[in-house]
PLY file of the C-alpha trace (Angstrom):
ply
format ascii 1.0
element vertex 166
property float x
property float y
property float z
element edge 165
property int vertex1
property int vertex2
end_header
74.72 132.66 126.66
78.49 132.15 126.89
78.50 130.12 123.66
76.50 132.85 121.92
79.10 135.44 122.93
81.84 133.13 121.74
80.25 132.68 118.32
79.65 136.41 117.98
83.31 137.05 118.79
84.31 134.40 116.25
82.20 136.05 113.53
83.59 139.49 114.30
87.16 138.16 114.05
86.41 136.64 110.67
84.64 139.75 109.40
87.49 142.05 110.38
90.12 139.86 108.71
92.56 139.87 111.62
96.23 139.24 110.98
97.65 135.77 111.47
98.67 136.70 115.01
95.12 137.79 115.80
93.79 134.68 114.09
95.96 132.71 116.46
94.23 134.54 119.30
90.88 133.91 117.63
91.73 130.22 117.20
92.65 129.94 120.86
89.36 131.61 121.74
87.49 129.21 119.46
89.11 126.23 121.14
88.34 127.59 124.58
84.69 127.69 123.60
84.75 124.13 122.23
86.66 122.38 124.99
85.37 121.40 128.40
87.64 122.96 131.00
87.85 119.71 132.97
89.04 117.54 130.04
92.86 117.47 129.82
94.70 118.60 126.70
98.25 117.97 125.55
100.21 120.21 123.19
101.78 119.09 119.93
105.37 119.69 121.00
105.03 117.34 123.95
103.53 114.59 121.80
106.08 115.08 119.01
108.93 114.96 121.54
107.97 111.45 122.75
105.34 109.98 120.41
105.94 106.42 121.65
104.86 107.47 125.13
101.28 107.77 123.87
98.70 105.73 122.05
97.53 108.08 119.30
93.91 107.76 118.19
92.48 109.60 115.18
88.78 110.19 115.76
88.02 111.65 112.35
86.23 109.82 109.58
88.16 107.30 107.51
88.39 109.55 104.42
89.92 112.32 106.58
92.44 109.89 108.05
93.33 108.65 104.55
94.43 112.19 103.53
96.89 112.46 106.42
97.33 111.61 110.07
99.90 111.74 112.84
102.67 109.15 112.47
101.73 106.00 114.36
98.11 107.07 114.86
95.39 104.47 114.78
92.05 105.29 113.17
89.00 104.78 115.41
86.43 107.05 113.75
83.69 109.19 115.17
80.25 108.65 113.62
80.49 104.89 114.00
83.02 104.74 116.84
82.88 101.58 118.90
84.86 100.55 121.96
85.58 97.32 120.09
88.11 99.31 118.03
90.18 99.96 121.16
89.57 96.63 122.89
93.21 95.49 122.77
94.78 98.72 123.98
96.57 99.08 127.30
94.25 101.20 129.45
97.14 102.30 131.65
99.15 103.85 128.77
98.45 107.54 128.08
96.10 108.05 125.12
95.96 111.12 122.87
92.81 111.58 120.83
92.57 114.10 118.02
90.37 115.28 115.18
90.30 118.44 113.09
90.19 120.92 116.00
89.35 118.81 119.04
85.57 118.73 119.44
84.93 115.21 118.13
88.03 113.84 119.82
86.96 115.21 123.19
83.66 113.33 122.86
85.49 110.09 122.05
87.97 110.78 124.84
85.12 110.94 127.34
83.91 107.54 126.16
87.41 106.16 126.65
87.56 107.58 130.18
84.19 106.02 130.97
85.51 102.69 129.63
88.40 102.75 132.11
91.26 104.36 130.20
93.28 106.00 132.94
95.01 108.86 131.13
93.26 110.41 128.13
94.28 113.72 126.54
92.81 115.77 123.73
95.44 117.05 121.27
95.24 120.81 121.64
94.02 122.39 118.40
93.69 119.06 116.64
95.41 118.20 113.39
95.11 121.81 112.21
97.24 123.10 115.07
99.62 120.13 114.65
100.14 121.09 110.98
100.48 124.79 111.80
103.22 123.87 114.27
104.94 122.11 111.35
104.82 118.70 112.99
105.09 115.65 110.73
101.99 114.29 109.00
101.87 111.12 106.94
99.69 109.60 104.26
100.20 105.93 104.93
103.90 106.00 105.81
104.87 108.87 103.47
105.25 112.45 104.79
102.69 114.87 103.39
101.59 118.47 103.80
97.94 117.69 103.02
95.39 118.16 105.79
91.71 117.33 105.57
90.19 120.38 107.23
86.63 118.97 107.47
85.15 121.98 105.65
86.14 125.27 104.05
85.01 127.19 107.13
87.37 125.15 109.37
90.04 125.38 106.68
90.57 129.08 107.38
92.58 128.08 110.45
95.13 126.02 108.52
98.10 128.28 107.81
100.77 125.70 106.98
99.81 122.83 104.73
97.61 121.98 101.78
93.89 122.11 102.47
91.77 119.13 101.42
88.00 119.11 101.82
87.04 115.79 100.17
0 1
1 2
2 3
3 4
4 5
5 6
6 7
7 8
8 9
9 10
10 11
11 12
12 13
13 14
14 15
15 16
16 17
17 18
18 19
19 20
20 21
21 22
22 23
23 24
24 25
25 26
26 27
27 28
28 29
29 30
30 31
31 32
32 33
33 34
34 35
35 36
36 37
37 38
38 39
39 40
40 41
41 42
42 43
43 44
44 45
45 46
46 47
47 48
48 49
49 50
50 51
51 52
52 53
53 54
54 55
55 56
56 57
57 58
58 59
59 60
60 61
61 62
62 63
63 64
64 65
65 66
66 67
67 68
68 69
69 70
70 71
71 72
72 73
73 74
74 75
75 76
76 77
77 78
78 79
79 80
80 81
81 82
82 83
83 84
84 85
85 86
86 87
87 88
88 89
89 90
90 91
91 92
92 93
93 94
94 95
95 96
96 97
97 98
98 99
99 100
100 101
101 102
102 103
103 104
104 105
105 106
106 107
107 108
108 109
109 110
110 111
111 112
112 113
113 114
114 115
115 116
116 117
117 118
118 119
119 120
120 121
121 122
122 123
123 124
124 125
125 126
126 127
127 128
128 129
129 130
130 131
131 132
132 133
133 134
134 135
135 136
136 137
137 138
138 139
139 140
140 141
141 142
142 143
143 144
144 145
145 146
146 147
147 148
148 149
149 150
150 151
151 152
152 153
153 154
154 155
155 156
156 157
157 158
158 159
159 160
160 161
161 162
162 163
163 164
164 165
C-alpha cells in the first residue's frame, strides 16, 4: 500500500510539472520509496572528498558504464553480477555501490554484505544525483558530461549533464 501511495505521488508530481526545487523534493521522495531504510547510504560530497577511501563499484550494465562512470570505479554489472568479479577486493575497506538511482546497486550491496564485506554503502541518488551535484564523471579516463540515464523516464531527473539512453 505504501508503494502504491509513493507511485501515485510520483505521477502527480510529474503531471503537475513541478519546478526544479519541487522535482528535487520529488526525487528525494522517489529514492525514499526505492531504498530500504536499513541499508546505509553515502552522499556524493563525502565520496568526492575522499574517493580513495572507498572501493567504488558500478552495478549498471556494461554499456551504461561505457558512457560514463565515477573516476576509479570498477564495473561489476547487475544482470550477470557474480561475486567472482569482487573476489580480490579487501572486504574490510568501505565499498560504495551505485547505479542510475540506487535500486540495482542496493541489491548488489546486499549480496556483498552477505559475502562478508564489512562496510557497504549505496551512493545516494546514484549517478544521476552525482551528475546533478556536478561531481566529475569520466568516459575511460576523460572527463565527460554524458550520463546513461537507463531510460527516458529516469532521464527526467538528470538536470546537469547530457542524457544518453543507448
